[in-house]
N, C-alpha and C positions, 0 to 999 in steps of 0.2 A: 018431216024435214025441219031443219032449224036454221036460223040466221040467213045469211045471204048466199043462195046457191049459185050465184054468178061466179064466185071464187071456188077454186078447187079445194082450198083449205083456208079456214078462217078461225083464228084462236084469239081469245081475249081473256087476259087475267088468269092464265092457266097455272095451277099450283098442284104439286104432288110431293108428299113427304113420306119417308119410311122411318117411322119413329122420330128421332131427333134430327135425322138427315133430311135436308131439303133438296130434292132433286130438281124441281122446277119452281121458280120463285116469281110468279106473276108474269108469264110470258105472253106477249102479243105477237102474232105472226099471220101473214097472209101469203098464200101461193095462188097466183092467177091461173086461169085456164090456159093451157098450152105453154106454161112456163116451166123451165128446168131450174130448180132451186137446189143449191148445195148447202147442206147443213154440216158445219165444221165445228170441232171442239175437241179438247183433250179427253182422255178417259175420265169418266166421272162427271162430265159436264152436264149430263142430262139428256143427251141425244137419244139414247135407246129408250128411255122412259117416254119422251115426247113421241117418238115414232110408234111405240107400242100403244099409246093412247089413241093416236090417229088411226091406227089399224084396227082398233077395237079390242085389243088384247088386254088392256089395262084401264082401270077407271081413274079419272082425275079426282082430286079432292075438292077442287072448286074451279070456277072459270067456265067460259063458253067455248065449245069446240064444234065446228061444222066441217064435215068432209063431203064434198059434192052435195051439200045441202042436207046431209044426214047427221044425226048424232051417232058417232061410231060406237059409243058405249052400248047402244041398243042392239047392235049386231044384226040389223035387219037384212033379210035376204037381198033386197034391192041394193043395199050398200055393198054387201060382200061381192055381188056380181059385177060391181063397177070399179073395184080396185084390183090391182095386181101387185103381188109381193115377190121380190126376188131376193132371197136370202143368200148369205155367203156360201151355204152348202144346202142343196135341195134334198139330199139323202136318198137319191134314186137307187134302185136295185141295179148293180153294175151289169147284169145280164139283159136288162130290158133294152129293146131297140128304140132308137131315137123317135121314129114315127109313132111307135106304140106308146111311148111316154107322153107325147103330146096329145094323142087321142084319149088316153086314160084321164089325163087332167081335164081335157076339154069336155068329158062326159058330165062334169059337174055344172056346166054352164048352159043356159038355154040358147045362147047365140055364139057358140064357140067358133073361132076362126078356123078355116080348113088347115090341116096339118101341113100340107105342101106349101101353102101360102106363107105360113109362119117360118118354115124352113128357108124359104127364099129371103124373107125379110131379115133373118138373123145370119144369113150367109152359110147355111147348112143344107143347101138345096140338093146336094149329091150325097148326103150322109144319113138319109132317112132309114136305111137298113143296117146302119152300124149299131153295135151295142154301145151303151154308155161307157163301159170300161175301155173301149177302143178309141175314145175321143181324146184329143190333147186337152191340156188345161184350158186354153183359150176356146176351143170348140165346146167344151163342157159348160163354160160360162155362157156361151151363146145359146146352148140348150136351156140353161136356167132362165135366160131372158125369154125364150120362146114359151116356156111354161108360164111365166108371169104375164105374157101377152095373150094366152090362149082364150081367155074370156072376153077379149077386146075391151080392156078396162079403159076408163077415162083418166085414172090416176095410178101411177106406178111408183112403188117404193123400192129403191135400189140400195141395198145395204152393203157397203164396201165392195162394189162389183168387181174390182180387179185385184183384190188382196192376193199376194203370192204369185202374181203373174210376172213373167219376164217382160222387158220393155216392148218387144215386138208384139206379144200377145195382148199387152195392155193397150197399145195403140189400135190394134184391130178391134178390140172391144169398144174403144171410144167411138170408132166409126159406126159400130152397130147401135150404140146408145144414142148417138147423134141423130140417127134415122128416126128415133121416136118423135122428135120435134116435127118432122115432116108428116107424121101420122096424126098430128094434132093432140098428142098426149101430154098431160101434165106429169112432171117427174119430181119426186123428192129424193135426192141423192145424199147419202152419208158417205164420207170418204176421209181418209187421212192423207191422201195425195193432193197436194196443192195444185200441181200441174193439171190433174184431172178436173178439179173444180174450175180452174182457169179456162180449160178447153171446152168444157161441157155446159157450164152453168150460165144462165141469163143473170142470176142473182145469187149472192152468197150471204149466208147468215152465220155469224160466229157465236157459239154458245159457250159460256164458261160459268161454272158455279151456279148453274140453273138459271142464268140470266142471259139475254141477248146483249152482247157488248159491241157488236157492229153489224151492219148489213148494207148491201149495195151491190152494184155490179163488180166483178173482179177488178176492172180498171178503176172504178171509183174508189174502192178501198185502198188500192195501191197509191192512187194520186192524192189521197188525203194525207199521206206522209210527205212532208215538204223537204225531207232530207235526201241527200244523195250518198251513195256508198262508193268510197274511193279505195282501190286496192292495187298493190303492185308487189313484185318480188323484192324481198329485202336484199340490198347489195351485199355481196360476200364479205367485202372488207370496207368498213366505213367508220368515220367518227360518229358522234351522236347525230342522228337525223333530226332535222327541225320538224318534229311531228306534233300535232295537237295532243292535248292531254288524254283525249278519249281513244287514241289509237291503240291497237293491239297487234301482236305478232303471233301467228300460229303456223307451224310447219313452214316457216320461212316466208309467209305471206303477210304483209302489212295491210291492215284494214282499219278504216275509220269512217264514221258517219258524220255528215256535216250539212248544215243548211246553206253554207257559203263555200262551195267547193273551189271556186276561183281563188278566193282569198287564202284558203288553207293550202291549196296546191302551190301557190306562187313561191313561197320560200323553199319548198321541196324541189321545184323545177329549177330555181336559181342555183340551189345547192348542187344538183346533178349536172347542170350545164357548166358550172364553174370547174367541174372535175372531169369534163368530157365523158360523162357517163349517161347511160340511158336507164330510166326506171322501167325494168322489164315487166311486161304484162300489165302495164298501167291501164286501169279502166275506171270510168266514172259512170255509175249506173243508178237508175231509180230503184227503190225497194220493190221486190216482187211480192205477190200475194202471200207467199210463205213467210217473208220477212215481217210483213204486217201482222199476219196471224200469230207468229211467235211473240211479237211485241205485245199484242193484245192479251194473249193468254198468260204471258209472264206477268204482266201488270196485274191481272186478276188474282194470280197466285200470291203475289206479294201483298196485295190489298187484303186478301183473306187471312 
């Protein structure tokens, strides 16, 4: 074992390059036991490389990496038995039955959880005799999760767990994933859905150009932005509106960001009141996690 086994994941100074391309540039990261951490970043940010190193599928160039106290690069049996990996597509034979799939995967582990217990955990208690091909998209994802849990792992890697789902199936999957916290599992989640990170994660890490550019709880990241977002429907007929220079109009919606919403709204409200008009759909909101994420990654792209 290496480093501090009290953490589920502990990375210090992690570097990985492919020729002249730097995928990871001195990353430090800790995932606590029982924590759900969402790893966010645009394509090419280094997320896949980091996760593959943590899973033991790829070697780091330099730095220290500890996963549940193990060096994942050694691929020790004890390490492999304590992690669960849920890929975007498990590649199951479509004719295999749900219970059979769980029992097949469980045969590789010395302390596999009972198939029926897993079916109940993921909400497929009455689908054990169904074939994989007969499951809906959401049910298939639940089966993928059951396969990732079959060895009773301490740490679970979830790779884009709801890609391609309709809204109803996505929310059902969120409920299932949220149950992992009650089981005491640590989870490292990669996702492109900001609402998913907001709903599921205890902490969020934003990766861009191989570096961590922000981390904290979803609320902390959003509250670090001191601006407000003002928006309203553009009046159909009007003279020039008294808008701040940063305002934009898209599809008939006026939007601007400001650190002084009261001051910047005052001339607009006075203008509308003087003409007996209402600013339709007027709203003043705080930035969402998605707003902050887009700002962070856009800044990195410009800097690069």
